[in-house]
N, CA, C, O and the ligand as a Tripos MOL2 file, in Angstrom:
@<TRIPOS>MOLECULE
protein
  313   311    79     0     0
PROTEIN
NO_CHARGES

@<TRIPOS>ATOM
      1 N          -5.4690   14.0830  -13.9680 N.3       1 MET1
      2 CA         -4.9370   13.1280  -13.0140 C.3       1 MET1
      3 C          -4.0310   12.1300  -13.7300 C.2       1 MET1
      4 O          -4.4350   11.4560  -14.6780 O.2       1 MET1
      5 N          -2.8280   12.0620  -13.2560 N.am      2 VAL2
      6 CA         -1.9140   11.0930  -13.8390 C.3       2 VAL2
      7 C          -1.4810   10.1300  -12.7520 C.2       2 VAL2
      8 O          -0.8840   10.5290  -11.7520 O.2       2 VAL2
      9 N          -1.7810    8.8870  -12.9520 N.am      3 GLY3
     10 CA         -1.3770    7.9060  -11.9670 C.3       3 GLY3
     11 C          -0.5420    6.8420  -12.6460 C.2       3 GLY3
     12 O          -0.7610    6.4870  -13.8040 O.2       3 GLY3
     13 N           0.4000    6.3560  -11.9070 N.am      4 PHE4
     14 CA          1.2390    5.2940  -12.4490 C.3       4 PHE4
     15 C           1.0400    4.0360  -11.6200 C.2       4 PHE4
     16 O           1.1120    4.0610  -10.3910 O.2       4 PHE4
     17 N           0.7950    2.9710  -12.2970 N.am      5 ARG5
     18 CA          0.6530    1.7220  -11.5840 C.3       5 ARG5
     19 C           1.6890    0.7390  -12.1110 C.2       5 ARG5
     20 O           1.8520    0.5730  -13.3200 O.2       5 ARG5
     21 N           2.3660    0.1070  -11.2070 N.am      6 SER6
     22 CA          3.3450   -0.8830  -11.6360 C.3       6 SER6
     23 C           3.4600   -1.9520  -10.5700 C.2       6 SER6
     24 O           3.0880   -1.7420   -9.4150 O.2       6 SER6
     25 N           3.9670   -3.0730  -10.9640 N.am      7 ALA7
     26 CA          4.1550   -4.1440   -9.9990 C.3       7 ALA7
     27 C           5.4670   -3.9160   -9.2580 C.2       7 ALA7
     28 O           6.4160   -3.3740   -9.8230 O.2       7 ALA7
     29 N           5.5200   -4.3270   -8.0040 N.am      8 PHE8
     30 CA          6.7890   -4.2160   -7.2820 C.3       8 PHE8
     31 C           7.2530   -5.5910   -6.8470 C.2       8 PHE8
     32 O           6.4640   -6.5280   -6.7280 O.2       8 PHE8
     33 N           8.5020   -5.6850   -6.6210 N.am      9 GLU9
     34 CA          9.1110   -6.9580   -6.2190 C.3       9 GLU9
     35 C           8.6660   -7.3140   -4.8050 C.2       9 GLU9
     36 O           8.3670   -6.4370   -3.9960 O.2       9 GLU9
     37 N           8.6260   -8.6090   -4.5220 N.am     10 PRO10
     38 CA          8.2270   -9.0240   -3.1740 C.3      10 PRO10
     39 C           9.0870   -8.3660   -2.1010 C.2      10 PRO10
     40 O          10.3120   -8.3150   -2.2050 O.2      10 PRO10
     41 N           8.4260   -7.8720   -1.0870 N.am     11 GLU11
     42 CA          9.1220   -7.2730    0.0420 C.3      11 GLU11
     43 C           8.2820   -7.5290    1.2750 C.2      11 GLU11
     44 O           7.2130   -8.1340    1.1920 O.2      11 GLU11
     45 N           8.7530   -7.0810    2.3930 N.am     12 ARG12
     46 CA          8.0710   -7.3750    3.6500 C.3      12 ARG12
     47 C           6.8220   -6.5130    3.8060 C.2      12 ARG12
     48 O           6.8900   -5.2840    3.8410 O.2      12 ARG12
     49 N           5.7070   -7.1760    3.8960 N.am     13 ALA13
     50 CA          4.4420   -6.4730    4.0840 C.3      13 ALA13
     51 C           4.2400   -6.1890    5.5700 C.2      13 ALA13
     52 O           4.9090   -6.7920    6.4090 O.2      13 ALA13
     53 N           3.3300   -5.2810    5.9020 N.am     14 PRO14
     54 CA          3.0770   -4.9640    7.3130 C.3      14 PRO14
     55 C           2.7400   -6.1930    8.1580 C.2      14 PRO14
     56 O           2.9870   -6.1840    9.3640 O.2      14 PRO14
     57 N           2.1940   -7.2270    7.5720 N.am     15 CYS15
     58 CA          1.8300   -8.4160    8.3520 C.3      15 CYS15
     59 C           3.0240   -9.3310    8.5580 C.2      15 CYS15
     60 O           2.9440  -10.2990    9.3150 O.2      15 CYS15
     61 N           4.1250   -9.0330    7.8940 N.am     16 GLY16
     62 CA          5.3120   -9.8420    8.0900 C.3      16 GLY16
     63 C           5.6200  -10.7770    6.9380 C.2      16 GLY16
     64 O           6.7160  -11.3310    6.8530 O.2      16 GLY16
     65 N           4.6620  -10.9480    6.0600 N.am     17 LYS17
     66 CA          4.8920  -11.8010    4.9070 C.3      17 LYS17
     67 C           5.7500  -11.0730    3.8800 C.2      17 LYS17
     68 O           5.8150   -9.8440    3.8520 O.2      17 LYS17
     69 N           6.3880  -11.8480    3.0610 N.am     18 THR18
     70 CA          7.1200  -11.2540    1.9490 C.3      18 THR18
     71 C           6.3290  -11.5090    0.6790 C.2      18 THR18
     72 O           6.3040  -12.6180    0.1470 O.2      18 THR18
     73 N           5.7000  -10.4770    0.2220 N.am     19 VAL19
     74 CA          4.8490  -10.6050   -0.9500 C.3      19 VAL19
     75 C           5.0520   -9.4160   -1.8840 C.2      19 VAL19
     76 O           5.5640   -8.3670   -1.4950 O.2      19 VAL19
     77 N           4.6440   -9.6140   -3.0880 N.am     20 GLY20
     78 CA          4.6960   -8.5230   -4.0550 C.3      20 GLY20
     79 C           3.3220   -7.9030   -4.1910 C.2      20 GLY20
     80 O           2.4220   -8.1880   -3.4020 O.2      20 GLY20
     81 N           3.1650   -7.0700   -5.1760 N.am     21 GLY21
     82 CA          1.8680   -6.4430   -5.3690 C.3      21 GLY21
     83 C           1.9480   -5.3130   -6.3630 C.2      21 GLY21
     84 O           2.8460   -5.2500   -7.2020 O.2      21 GLY21
     85 N           0.9920   -4.4300   -6.2480 N.am     22 ASP22
     86 CA          0.9260   -3.2860   -7.1480 C.3      22 ASP22
     87 C           1.3090   -2.0150   -6.4350 C.2      22 ASP22
     88 O           0.9720   -1.7940   -5.2720 O.2      22 ASP22
     89 N           2.0080   -1.2050   -7.1530 N.am     23 CYS23
     90 CA          2.4210    0.0800   -6.6300 C.3      23 CYS23
     91 C           1.6960    1.1560   -7.4290 C.2      23 CYS23
     92 O           1.6930    1.1390   -8.6600 O.2      23 CYS23
     93 N           1.0890    2.0800   -6.7170 N.am     24 TYR24
     94 CA          0.3570    3.1290   -7.3920 C.3      24 TYR24
     95 C           0.9040    4.4750   -6.9500 C.2      24 TYR24
     96 O           1.0240    4.7570   -5.7580 O.2      24 TYR24
     97 N           1.2250    5.2780   -7.9130 N.am     25 ARG25
     98 CA          1.8330    6.5640   -7.6020 C.3      25 ARG25
     99 C           1.0290    7.6670   -8.2560 C.2      25 ARG25
    100 O           0.6330    7.5540   -9.4160 O.2      25 ARG25
    101 N           0.7910    8.7180   -7.5230 N.am     26 ASP26
    102 CA          0.0240    9.8210   -8.0660 C.3      26 ASP26
    103 C           0.5440   11.1290   -7.4960 C.2      26 ASP26
    104 O           1.1340   11.1660   -6.4160 O.2      26 ASP26
    105 N           0.3190   12.1760   -8.2240 N.am     27 THR27
    106 CA          0.7240   13.4900   -7.7400 C.3      27 THR27
    107 C          -0.3810   14.4840   -8.0360 C.2      27 THR27
    108 O          -1.2230   14.2550   -8.9050 O.2      27 THR27
    109 N          -0.3710   15.5710   -7.3170 N.am     28 ASP28
    110 CA         -1.3270   16.6150   -7.6630 C.3      28 ASP28
    111 C          -0.5920   17.9340   -7.8670 C.2      28 ASP28
    112 O           0.6290   18.0080   -7.7300 O.2      28 ASP28
    113 N          -1.3400   18.9510   -8.1900 N.am     29 ASP29
    114 CA         -0.7360   20.2340   -8.5510 C.3      29 ASP29
    115 C           0.0200   20.8890   -7.4090 C.2      29 ASP29
    116 O           0.9030   21.7160   -7.6370 O.2      29 ASP29
    117 N          -0.3180   20.5310   -6.1980 N.am     30 GLU30
    118 CA          0.3010   21.1710   -5.0610 C.3      30 GLU30
    119 C           1.6440   20.5640   -4.6990 C.2      30 GLU30
    120 O           2.3200   21.0380   -3.7860 O.2      30 GLU30
    121 N           2.0190   19.5460   -5.3900 N.am     31 GLY31
    122 CA          3.2860   18.9210   -5.0810 C.3      31 GLY31
    123 C           3.1580   17.7280   -4.1670 C.2      31 GLY31
    124 O           4.1540   17.1770   -3.6970 O.2      31 GLY31
    125 N           1.9370   17.3370   -3.9210 N.am     32 LEU32
    126 CA          1.7090   16.1650   -3.0840 C.3      32 LEU32
    127 C           2.0120   14.9030   -3.8880 C.2      32 LEU32
    128 O           1.5980   14.7570   -5.0380 O.2      32 LEU32
    129 N           2.7370   14.0110   -3.2540 N.am     33 VAL33
    130 CA          3.0180   12.7490   -3.9100 C.3      33 VAL33
    131 C           2.3740   11.6420   -3.0890 C.2      33 VAL33
    132 O           2.6260   11.5050   -1.8920 O.2      33 VAL33
    133 N           1.5670   10.8840   -3.7350 N.am     34 VAL34
    134 CA          0.9050    9.7710   -3.0580 C.3      34 VAL34
    135 C           1.4740    8.4790   -3.6070 C.2      34 VAL34
    136 O           1.5470    8.2550   -4.8150 O.2      34 VAL34
    137 N           1.8700    7.6500   -2.6750 N.am     35 TYR35
    138 CA          2.5230    6.4180   -3.0390 C.3      35 TYR35
    139 C           1.8070    5.2970   -2.3150 C.2      35 TYR35
    140 O           1.8810    5.1960   -1.0900 O.2      35 TYR35
    141 N           1.1250    4.4710   -3.0520 N.am     36 ASP36
    142 CA          0.3610    3.3970   -2.4300 C.3      36 ASP36
    143 C           0.9020    2.0500   -2.8500 C.2      36 ASP36
    144 O           1.1110    1.7950   -4.0360 O.2      36 ASP36
    145 N           1.1260    1.1990   -1.8830 N.am     37 LEU37
    146 CA          1.5330   -0.1660   -2.1920 C.3      37 LEU37
    147 C           0.3890   -1.0940   -1.8100 C.2      37 LEU37
    148 O          -0.0830   -1.0920   -0.6730 O.2      37 LEU37
    149 N          -0.0280   -1.8590   -2.7490 N.am     38 TYR38
    150 CA         -1.0880   -2.8340   -2.4890 C.3      38 TYR38
    151 C          -0.4750   -4.2170   -2.5300 C.2      38 TYR38
    152 O          -0.1990   -4.7450   -3.6060 O.2      38 TYR38
    153 N          -0.2630   -4.8000   -1.3800 N.am     39 TYR39
    154 CA          0.3380   -6.1280   -1.3290 C.3      39 TYR39
    155 C          -0.6830   -7.1700   -1.7430 C.2      39 TYR39
    156 O          -1.8860   -6.9940   -1.5510 O.2      39 TYR39
    157 N          -0.1950   -8.2370   -2.3050 N.am     40 SER40
    158 CA         -1.1100   -9.2670   -2.7870 C.3      40 SER40
    159 C          -1.8140   -9.9860   -1.6400 C.2      40 SER40
    160 O          -2.8340  -10.6400   -1.8590 O.2      40 SER40
    161 N          -1.2910   -9.8770   -0.4350 N.am     41 CYS41
    162 CA         -1.9440  -10.5220    0.6990 C.3      41 CYS41
    163 C          -3.0920   -9.6730    1.2320 C.2      41 CYS41
    164 O          -3.8980  -10.1360    2.0390 O.2      41 CYS41
    165 N          -3.1560   -8.4290    0.7730 N.am     42 GLY42
    166 CA         -4.2420   -7.5750    1.2300 C.3      42 GLY42
    167 C          -3.7610   -6.4050    2.0780 C.2      42 GLY42
    168 O          -4.5360   -5.4960    2.3780 O.2      42 GLY42
    169 N          -2.4970   -6.4210    2.4630 N.am     43 CYS43
    170 CA         -1.9500   -5.3080    3.2190 C.3      43 CYS43
    171 C          -1.7860   -4.0920    2.3160 C.2      43 CYS43
    172 O          -1.7710   -4.1890    1.0890 O.2      43 CYS43
    173 N          -1.6660   -2.9540    2.9710 N.am     44 ARG44
    174 CA         -1.4240   -1.7280    2.2140 C.3      44 ARG44
    175 C          -0.3960   -0.9020    2.9390 C.2      44 ARG44
    176 O          -0.2740   -0.9490    4.1630 O.2      44 ARG44
    177 N           0.3350   -0.1530    2.1620 N.am     45 ARG45
    178 CA          1.2670    0.7850    2.7370 C.3      45 ARG45
    179 C           1.1110    2.0700    1.9360 C.2      45 ARG45
    180 O           1.2240    2.0620    0.7100 O.2      45 ARG45
    181 N           0.8570    3.1470    2.6120 N.am     46 THR46
    182 CA          0.7020    4.4050    1.8910 C.3      46 THR46
    183 C           1.7530    5.3930    2.3640 C.2      46 THR46
    184 O           2.1530    5.4030    3.5280 O.2      46 THR46
    185 N           2.1750    6.2010    1.4500 N.am     47 ARG47
    186 CA          3.1760    7.2020    1.7430 C.3      47 ARG47
    187 C           2.7570    8.4970    1.0640 C.2      47 ARG47
    188 O           2.5880    8.5460   -0.1550 O.2      47 ARG47
    189 N           2.5930    9.5310    1.8550 N.am     48 HIS48
    190 CA          2.2060   10.8210    1.3060 C.3      48 HIS48
    191 C           3.3410   11.7940    1.5420 C.2      48 HIS48
    192 O           3.7660   12.0240    2.6740 O.2      48 HIS48
    193 N           3.8090   12.3460    0.4730 N.am     49 GLU49
    194 CA          4.8660   13.3520    0.5890 C.3      49 GLU49
    195 C           4.2790   14.7000    0.2230 C.2      49 GLU49
    196 O           3.7650   14.9000   -0.8770 O.2      49 GLU49
    197 N           4.3680   15.6150    1.1670 N.am     50 TYR50
    198 CA          3.8200   16.9360    0.9280 C.3      50 TYR50
    199 C           4.9000   17.8590    0.4120 C.2      50 TYR50
    200 O           6.0940   17.5950    0.5560 O.2      50 TYR50
    201 N           4.4560   18.9460   -0.1910 N.am     51 HIS51
    202 CA          5.4030   19.8460   -0.8380 C.3      51 HIS51
    203 C           6.3380   20.5270    0.1560 C.2      51 HIS51
    204 O           7.4080   21.0070   -0.2200 O.2      51 HIS51
    205 N           5.9340   20.5690    1.4180 N.am     52 ASP52
    206 CA          6.8100   21.2060    2.4120 C.3      52 ASP52
    207 C           7.8100   20.2220    3.0160 C.2      52 ASP52
    208 O           8.5570   20.5570    3.9350 O.2      52 ASP52
    209 N           7.8060   19.0100    2.4820 N.am     53 GLY53
    210 CA          8.7970   18.0470    2.9400 C.3      53 GLY53
    211 C           8.2630   17.0510    3.9400 C.2      53 GLY53
    212 O           8.9510   16.1000    4.3100 O.2      53 GLY53
    213 N           7.0460   17.2650    4.3760 N.am     54 THR54
    214 CA          6.4520   16.3390    5.3280 C.3      54 THR54
    215 C           6.1750   15.0040    4.6530 C.2      54 THR54
    216 O           5.6580   14.9520    3.5370 O.2      54 THR54
    217 N           6.5230   13.9420    5.3360 N.am     55 VAL55
    218 CA          6.2310   12.6150    4.8020 C.3      55 VAL55
    219 C           5.3650   11.8860    5.8100 C.2      55 VAL55
    220 O           5.6850   11.8060    6.9960 O.2      55 VAL55
    221 N           4.2790   11.3650    5.3150 N.am     56 ASN56
    222 CA          3.3250   10.6780    6.1580 C.3      56 ASN56
    223 C           3.1810    9.2570    5.6460 C.2      56 ASN56
    224 O           2.7430    9.0330    4.5170 O.2      56 ASN56
    225 N           3.5490    8.3080    6.4750 N.am     57 THR57
    226 CA          3.4230    6.9250    6.0210 C.3      57 THR57
    227 C           2.4410    6.1790    6.9110 C.2      57 THR57
    228 O           2.2640    6.4980    8.0870 O.2      57 THR57
    229 N           1.8290    5.2040    6.3310 N.am     58 GLN58
    230 CA          0.8250    4.4320    7.0400 C.3      58 GLN58
    231 C           0.9200    2.9970    6.5740 C.2      58 GLN58
    232 O           1.0310    2.7270    5.3780 O.2      58 GLN58
    233 N           0.8770    2.0920    7.5060 N.am     59 ALA59
    234 CA          0.8970    0.6800    7.1540 C.3      59 ALA59
    235 C          -0.4010    0.0500    7.6400 C.2      59 ALA59
    236 O          -0.7810    0.2000    8.8010 O.2      59 ALA59
    237 N          -1.0500   -0.6300    6.7730 N.am     60 ILE60
    238 CA         -2.3160   -1.2580    7.1180 C.3      60 ILE60
    239 C          -2.1990   -2.7500    6.8940 C.2      60 ILE60
    240 O          -1.9770   -3.2100    5.7740 O.2      60 ILE60
    241 N          -2.3470   -3.4860    7.9510 N.am     61 ARG61
    242 CA         -2.2840   -4.9390    7.8350 C.3      61 ARG61
    243 C          -3.5470   -5.4800    7.2020 C.2      61 ARG61
    244 O          -4.6370   -4.9430    7.3980 O.2      61 ARG61
    245 N          -3.3930   -6.5210    6.4610 N.am     62 HIS62
    246 CA         -4.5860   -7.1140    5.8740 C.3      62 HIS62
    247 C          -5.4680   -7.7150    6.9540 C.2      62 HIS62
    248 O          -4.9870   -8.2880    7.9310 O.2      62 HIS62
    249 N          -6.7770   -7.5690    6.7510 N.am     63 GLY63
    250 CA         -7.7270   -8.1700    7.6660 C.3      63 GLY63
    251 C          -8.0460   -7.3190    8.8780 C.2      63 GLY63
    252 O          -8.9850   -7.6300    9.6110 O.2      63 GLY63
    253 N          -7.2950   -6.2540    9.1120 N.am     64 ARG64
    254 CA         -7.5140   -5.5060   10.3470 C.3      64 ARG64
    255 C          -8.7660   -4.6560   10.3150 C.2      64 ARG64
    256 O          -9.2830   -4.2500   11.3560 O.2      64 ARG64
    257 N          -9.2410   -4.3960    9.1360 N.am     65 ARG65
    258 CA        -10.4310   -3.5760    9.0480 C.3      65 ARG65
    259 C         -11.6730   -4.3540    9.4600 C.2      65 ARG65
    260 O         -12.6930   -3.7780    9.8380 O.2      65 ARG65
    261 N         -11.5620   -5.6550    9.3790 N.am     66 HIS66
    262 CA        -12.7210   -6.4690    9.7170 C.3      66 HIS66
    263 C         -12.7520   -6.7190   11.2110 C.2      66 HIS66
    264 O         -11.8140   -7.2700   11.7870 O.2      66 HIS66
    265 N         -13.8270   -6.3130   11.8170 N.am     67 LYS67
    266 CA        -13.9550   -6.5740   13.2370 C.3      67 LYS67
    267 C         -14.4200   -7.9970   13.4750 C.2      67 LYS67
    268 O         -14.2540   -8.5430   14.5660 O.2      67 LYS67
    269 N         -14.9910   -8.5810   12.4660 N.am     68 VAL68
    270 CA        -15.4480   -9.9550   12.5860 C.3      68 VAL68
    271 C         -14.2230  -10.8510   12.7830 C.2      68 VAL68
    272 O         -13.1490  -10.5940   12.2400 O.2      68 VAL68
    273 N         -14.4140  -11.8850   13.5590 N.am     69 VAL69
    274 CA        -13.3060  -12.7930   13.7820 C.3      69 VAL69
    275 C         -13.1550  -13.7080   12.5770 C.2      69 VAL69
    276 O         -13.7950  -14.7540   12.4720 O.2      69 VAL69
    277 N         -12.3050  -13.2840   11.6940 N.am     70 SER70
    278 CA        -12.0270  -14.1410   10.5350 C.3      70 SER70
    279 C         -10.5680  -13.9320   10.1790 C.2      70 SER70
    280 O         -10.1890  -12.9390    9.5570 O.2      70 SER70
    281 N          -9.7910  -14.8620   10.5770 N.am     71 ASP71
    282 CA         -8.3580  -14.7280   10.4120 C.3      71 ASP71
    283 C          -7.8350  -15.3510    9.1320 C.2      71 ASP71
    284 O          -6.6370  -15.5840    8.9670 O.2      71 ASP71
    285 N          -8.7520  -15.6090    8.2520 N.am     72 GLU72
    286 CA         -8.3380  -16.2390    7.0070 C.3      72 GLU72
    287 C          -7.4160  -15.3090    6.2220 C.2      72 GLU72
    288 O          -7.4920  -14.0860    6.3440 O.2      72 GLU72
    289 N          -6.5840  -15.8870    5.4530 N.am     73 HIS73
    290 CA         -5.6960  -15.0940    4.6040 C.3      73 HIS73
    291 C          -6.3590  -14.8820    3.2570 C.2      73 HIS73
    292 O          -6.7020  -15.8340    2.5560 O.2      73 HIS73
    293 N          -6.5260  -13.6620    2.9210 N.am     74 SER74
    294 CA         -7.1290  -13.3770    1.6320 C.3      74 SER74
    295 C          -6.0270  -13.2030    0.5970 C.2      74 SER74
    296 O          -5.7380  -12.0970    0.1390 O.2      74 SER74
    297 N          -5.4410  -14.2960    0.2570 N.am     75 GLU75
    298 CA         -4.3560  -14.2370   -0.7020 C.3      75 GLU75
    299 C          -4.9080  -14.3120   -2.1070 C.2      75 GLU75
    300 O          -5.7300  -15.1690   -2.4330 O.2      75 GLU75
    301 N          -4.4530  -13.4250   -2.9010 N.am     76 HIS76
    302 CA         -4.8770  -13.4450   -4.2930 C.3      76 HIS76
    303 C          -3.7780  -14.0660   -5.1320 C.2      76 HIS76
    304 O          -2.6750  -13.5260   -5.2220 O.2      76 HIS76
    305 N          -4.0720  -15.1760   -5.7340 N.am     77 PRO77
    306 CA         -3.0440  -15.7510   -6.6240 C.3      77 PRO77
    307 C          -2.7290  -14.7740   -7.7390 C.2      77 PRO77
    308 O          -3.6260  -14.2400   -8.3900 O.2      77 PRO77
    309 N          -1.4910  -14.5580   -7.9420 N.am     78 VAL78
    310 CA         -1.0950  -13.5630   -8.9480 C.3      78 VAL78
    311 C          -1.2620  -14.1660  -10.3360 C.2      78 VAL78
    312 O          -0.9850  -13.5020  -11.3350 O.2      78 VAL78
    313 ZN         -0.5280   -9.0020    4.6770 Zn       79 ZN79
@<TRIPOS>BOND
     1     1     2 1
     2     2     3 1
     3     3     4 2
     4     3     5 am
     5     5     6 1
     6     6     7 1
     7     7     8 2
     8     7     9 am
     9     9    10 1
    10    10    11 1
    11    11    12 2
    12    11    13 am
    13    13    14 1
    14    14    15 1
    15    15    16 2
    16    15    17 am
    17    17    18 1
    18    18    19 1
    19    19    20 2
    20    19    21 am
    21    21    22 1
    22    22    23 1
    23    23    24 2
    24    23    25 am
    25    25    26 1
    26    26    27 1
    27    27    28 2
    28    27    29 am
    29    29    30 1
    30    30    31 1
    31    31    32 2
    32    31    33 am
    33    33    34 1
    34    34    35 1
    35    35    36 2
    36    35    37 am
    37    37    38 1
    38    38    39 1
    39    39    40 2
    40    39    41 am
    41    41    42 1
    42    42    43 1
    43    43    44 2
    44    43    45 am
    45    45    46 1
    46    46    47 1
    47    47    48 2
    48    47    49 am
    49    49    50 1
    50    50    51 1
    51    51    52 2
    52    51    53 am
    53    53    54 1
    54    54    55 1
    55    55    56 2
    56    55    57 am
    57    57    58 1
    58    58    59 1
    59    59    60 2
    60    59    61 am
    61    61    62 1
    62    62    63 1
    63    63    64 2
    64    63    65 am
    65    65    66 1
    66    66    67 1
    67    67    68 2
    68    67    69 am
    69    69    70 1
    70    70    71 1
    71    71    72 2
    72    71    73 am
    73    73    74 1
    74    74    75 1
    75    75    76 2
    76    75    77 am
    77    77    78 1
    78    78    79 1
    79    79    80 2
    80    79    81 am
    81    81    82 1
    82    82    83 1
    83    83    84 2
    84    83    85 am
    85    85    86 1
    86    86    87 1
    87    87    88 2
    88    87    89 am
    89    89    90 1
    90    90    91 1
    91    91    92 2
    92    91    93 am
    93    93    94 1
    94    94    95 1
    95    95    96 2
    96    95    97 am
    97    97    98 1
    98    98    99 1
    99    99   100 2
   100    99   101 am
   101   101   102 1
   102   102   103 1
   103   103   104 2
   104   103   105 am
   105   105   106 1
   106   106   107 1
   107   107   108 2
   108   107   109 am
   109   109   110 1
   110   110   111 1
   111   111   112 2
   112   111   113 am
   113   113   114 1
   114   114   115 1
   115   115   116 2
   116   115   117 am
   117   117   118 1
   118   118   119 1
   119   119   120 2
   120   119   121 am
   121   121   122 1
   122   122   123 1
   123   123   124 2
   124   123   125 am
   125   125   126 1
   126   126   127 1
   127   127   128 2
   128   127   129 am
   129   129   130 1
   130   130   131 1
   131   131   132 2
   132   131   133 am
   133   133   134 1
   134   134   135 1
   135   135   136 2
   136   135   137 am
   137   137   138 1
   138   138   139 1
   139   139   140 2
   140   139   141 am
   141   141   142 1
   142   142   143 1
   143   143   144 2
   144   143   145 am
   145   145   146 1
   146   146   147 1
   147   147   148 2
   148   147   149 am
   149   149   150 1
   150   150   151 1
   151   151   152 2
   152   151   153 am
   153   153   154 1
   154   154   155 1
   155   155   156 2
   156   155   157 am
   157   157   158 1
   158   158   159 1
   159   159   160 2
   160   159   161 am
   161   161   162 1
   162   162   163 1
   163   163   164 2
   164   163   165 am
   165   165   166 1
   166   166   167 1
   167   167   168 2
   168   167   169 am
   169   169   170 1
   170   170   171 1
   171   171   172 2
   172   171   173 am
   173   173   174 1
   174   174   175 1
   175   175   176 2
   176   175   177 am
   177   177   178 1
   178   178   179 1
   179   179   180 2
   180   179   181 am
   181   181   182 1
   182   182   183 1
   183   183   184 2
   184   183   185 am
   185   185   186 1
   186   186   187 1
   187   187   188 2
   188   187   189 am
   189   189   190 1
   190   190   191 1
   191   191   192 2
   192   191   193 am
   193   193   194 1
   194   194   195 1
   195   195   196 2
   196   195   197 am
   197   197   198 1
   198   198   199 1
   199   199   200 2
   200   199   201 am
   201   201   202 1
   202   202   203 1
   203   203   204 2
   204   203   205 am
   205   205   206 1
   206   206   207 1
   207   207   208 2
   208   207   209 am
   209   209   210 1
   210   210   211 1
   211   211   212 2
   212   211   213 am
   213   213   214 1
   214   214   215 1
   215   215   216 2
   216   215   217 am
   217   217   218 1
   218   218   219 1
   219   219   220 2
   220   219   221 am
   221   221   222 1
   222   222   223 1
   223   223   224 2
   224   223   225 am
   225   225   226 1
   226   226   227 1
   227   227   228 2
   228   227   229 am
   229   229   230 1
   230   230   231 1
   231   231   232 2
   232   231   233 am
   233   233   234 1
   234   234   235 1
   235   235   236 2
   236   235   237 am
   237   237   238 1
   238   238   239 1
   239   239   240 2
   240   239   241 am
   241   241   242 1
   242   242   243 1
   243   243   244 2
   244   243   245 am
   245   245   246 1
   246   246   247 1
   247   247   248 2
   248   247   249 am
   249   249   250 1
   250   250   251 1
   251   251   252 2
   252   251   253 am
   253   253   254 1
   254   254   255 1
   255   255   256 2
   256   255   257 am
   257   257   258 1
   258   258   259 1
   259   259   260 2
   260   259   261 am
   261   261   262 1
   262   262   263 1
   263   263   264 2
   264   263   265 am
   265   265   266 1
   266   266   267 1
   267   267   268 2
   268   267   269 am
   269   269   270 1
   270   270   271 1
   271   271   272 2
   272   271   273 am
   273   273   274 1
   274   274   275 1
   275   275   276 2
   276   275   277 am
   277   277   278 1
   278   278   279 1
   279   279   280 2
   280   279   281 am
   281   281   282 1
   282   282   283 1
   283   283   284 2
   284   283   285 am
   285   285   286 1
   286   286   287 1
   287   287   288 2
   288   287   289 am
   289   289   290 1
   290   290   291 1
   291   291   292 2
   292   291   293 am
   293   293   294 1
   294   294   295 1
   295   295   296 2
   296   295   297 am
   297   297   298 1
   298   298   299 1
   299   299   300 2
   300   299   301 am
   301   301   302 1
   302   302   303 1
   303   303   304 2
   304   303   305 am
   305   305   306 1
   306   306   307 1
   307   307   308 2
   308   307   309 am
   309   309   310 1
   310   310   311 1
   311   311   312 2
@<TRIPOS>SUBSTRUCTURE
     1 MET1         2 RESIDUE 1 A MET
     2 VAL2         6 RESIDUE 1 A VAL
     3 GLY3        10 RESIDUE 1 A GLY
     4 PHE4        14 RESIDUE 1 A PHE
     5 ARG5        18 RESIDUE 1 A ARG
     6 SER6        22 RESIDUE 1 A SER
     7 ALA7        26 RESIDUE 1 A ALA
     8 PHE8        30 RESIDUE 1 A PHE
     9 GLU9        34 RESIDUE 1 A GLU
    10 PRO10       38 RESIDUE 1 A PRO
    11 GLU11       42 RESIDUE 1 A GLU
    12 ARG12       46 RESIDUE 1 A ARG
    13 ALA13       50 RESIDUE 1 A ALA
    14 PRO14       54 RESIDUE 1 A PRO
    15 CYS15       58 RESIDUE 1 A CYS
    16 GLY16       62 RESIDUE 1 A GLY
    17 LYS17       66 RESIDUE 1 A LYS
    18 THR18       70 RESIDUE 1 A THR
    19 VAL19       74 RESIDUE 1 A VAL
    20 GLY20       78 RESIDUE 1 A GLY
    21 GLY21       82 RESIDUE 1 A GLY
    22 ASP22       86 RESIDUE 1 A ASP
    23 CYS23       90 RESIDUE 1 A CYS
    24 TYR24       94 RESIDUE 1 A TYR
    25 ARG25       98 RESIDUE 1 A ARG
    26 ASP26      102 RESIDUE 1 A ASP
    27 THR27      106 RESIDUE 1 A THR
    28 ASP28      110 RESIDUE 1 A ASP
    29 ASP29      114 RESIDUE 1 A ASP
    30 GLU30      118 RESIDUE 1 A GLU
    31 GLY31      122 RESIDUE 1 A GLY
    32 LEU32      126 RESIDUE 1 A LEU
    33 VAL33      130 RESIDUE 1 A VAL
    34 VAL34      134 RESIDUE 1 A VAL
    35 TYR35      138 RESIDUE 1 A TYR
    36 ASP36      142 RESIDUE 1 A ASP
    37 LEU37      146 RESIDUE 1 A LEU
    38 TYR38      150 RESIDUE 1 A TYR
    39 TYR39      154 RESIDUE 1 A TYR
    40 SER40      158 RESIDUE 1 A SER
    41 CYS41      162 RESIDUE 1 A CYS
    42 GLY42      166 RESIDUE 1 A GLY
    43 CYS43      170 RESIDUE 1 A CYS
    44 ARG44      174 RESIDUE 1 A ARG
    45 ARG45      178 RESIDUE 1 A ARG
    46 THR46      182 RESIDUE 1 A THR
    47 ARG47      186 RESIDUE 1 A ARG
    48 HIS48      190 RESIDUE 1 A HIS
    49 GLU49      194 RESIDUE 1 A GLU
    50 TYR50      198 RESIDUE 1 A TYR
    51 HIS51      202 RESIDUE 1 A HIS
    52 ASP52      206 RESIDUE 1 A ASP
    53 GLY53      210 RESIDUE 1 A GLY
    54 THR54      214 RESIDUE 1 A THR
    55 VAL55      218 RESIDUE 1 A VAL
    56 ASN56      222 RESIDUE 1 A ASN
    57 THR57      226 RESIDUE 1 A THR
    58 GLN58      230 RESIDUE 1 A GLN
    59 ALA59      234 RESIDUE 1 A ALA
    60 ILE60      238 RESIDUE 1 A ILE
    61 ARG61      242 RESIDUE 1 A ARG
    62 HIS62      246 RESIDUE 1 A HIS
    63 GLY63      250 RESIDUE 1 A GLY
    64 ARG64      254 RESIDUE 1 A ARG
    65 ARG65      258 RESIDUE 1 A ARG
    66 HIS66      262 RESIDUE 1 A HIS
    67 LYS67      266 RESIDUE 1 A LYS
    68 VAL68      270 RESIDUE 1 A VAL
    69 VAL69      274 RESIDUE 1 A VAL
    70 SER70      278 RESIDUE 1 A SER
    71 ASP71      282 RESIDUE 1 A ASP
    72 GLU72      286 RESIDUE 1 A GLU
    73 HIS73      290 RESIDUE 1 A HIS
    74 SER74      294 RESIDUE 1 A SER
    75 GLU75      298 RESIDUE 1 A GLU
    76 HIS76      302 RESIDUE 1 A HIS
    77 PRO77      306 RESIDUE 1 A PRO
    78 VAL78      310 RESIDUE 1 A VAL
    79 ZN79       313 GROUP 0 **** ****
């Protein structure tokens, strides 16, 4: 398994904030490319590129996984 992790420049996160974070890239033997962006606010953006050309992207806003009513911003100071 070879994964690359690097920081990315601030850009628009799914929640609308402009934040930076970590970018994680991985591939497997089948030609699948996984591209994960972890925003510092807690949002995530994933991009899966399959060997047949299919691209699957997903944007996950921070805090949406919690059903509890807690709208606090989980900002991690860099
Ligand atoms: Zn966010």
